[in-house]
DOLO-162365 format. One record per residue (C-alpha): residue in three letters; x, y, z. Coordinates in steps of 0.1 Angstrom, whole numbers, plus 5000, padded with zeros to 4 digits. Layout:
DOLO-162365
ALAXYZ;...
//
This chain:
DOLO-162365
UNK964594354935;UNK965394454903;UNK961894624884;UNK962794354852;UNK964894054845;UNK966294304819;UNK967794584844;UNK969394274864;UNK970994174836;UNK972394544827;UNK973294574869;UNK975394244865;UNK976894274830;UNK976894634818;UNK975094734787;UNK976794824752;UNK973895094744;UNK973795234778;UNK975295294812;UNK975295054839;UNK972795194865;UNK973595274901;UNK972095014919;UNK972294934956;UNK971594554952;UNK973894274957;UNK975194124925;UNK976093754929;UNK975493564894;UNK973793304907;UNK970693544917;UNK970193664882;UNK970893284872;UNK967493194895;UNK965693464882;UNK966393394845;UNK965293044852;UNK961593124860;UNK960893434836;UNK958293404812;UNK959793394778;UNK958693754776;UNK960893864798;UNK963893694786;UNK963093774748;UNK962894124761;UNK966394114778;UNK968093954747;UNK966794214724;UNK967294524747;UNK970894404757;UNK971694224718;UNK969494414698;UNK971694254667;UNK972593924680;UNK976493974676;UNK976694224700;UNK975994304742;UNK977694174771;UNK975993904779;UNK977893624782;UNK977793334756;UNK976593074780;UNK973893344792;UNK972793404760;UNK972693054749;UNK970992924785;UNK968393234777;UNK967293094743;UNK967092724757;UNK964692864781;UNK962193074756;UNK962592754735;UNK961292494764;UNK958592754768;UNK957192834727;UNK959192524709;UNK956992614683;UNK957692954671;UNK959892924638;UNK961593254640;UNK962193194678;UNK963892864667;UNK965993034637;UNK966593314661;UNK968393114684;UNK970192894658;UNK971493214644;UNK972893324679;UNK974692964683;UNK976193004651;UNK977793324657;UNK980093094689;UNK981892854675;UNK981192544656;UNK980992324691;UNK977092414686;UNK976792414649;UNK974792094648;UNK972092204672;UNK971592514652;UNK970992324623;UNK968792084641;UNK966792424651;UNK966792524613;UNK965392234603;UNK962792234632;UNK961392524618;UNK961492434584;UNK959392164595;UNK956592364611;UNK956692584590;UNK955892354559;UNK953292194585;UNK951492504586;
//
C-alpha cells in the first residue's frame, strides 16, 4: 500500500513537477478510486494541491479531479473557499459544468453573507 493518497496518485498518473517514483505495487485505477472514495478531506486536498498546485496543471484526469472535489465538498459543505476552488476547477474544463460551478459560487456567496 502507498504511504498516502498523493503517493498513490503520483504512481498511477505521474507528476508534472516530480519524477514518478519507482514502485513495486500493482497500479490499477479502481484501487486508487477506492482509496480516494474513503479518504478524508485533508488527504484529498493534499493530493490536489500537491499534484495540481495551480488548478490548471497536473496530470490527474479531469474526471478524477472533479470526483475529488465532490468528495471534499461532501465532507466540508460549508467552506466558501473550497466551494469556489471546486467551481474554478469546473470552469476550466468546458461549458458542460458551468451551471454546477455557478451553483457552487452562489452557495459560497450565501454562506459568506450569512456569517
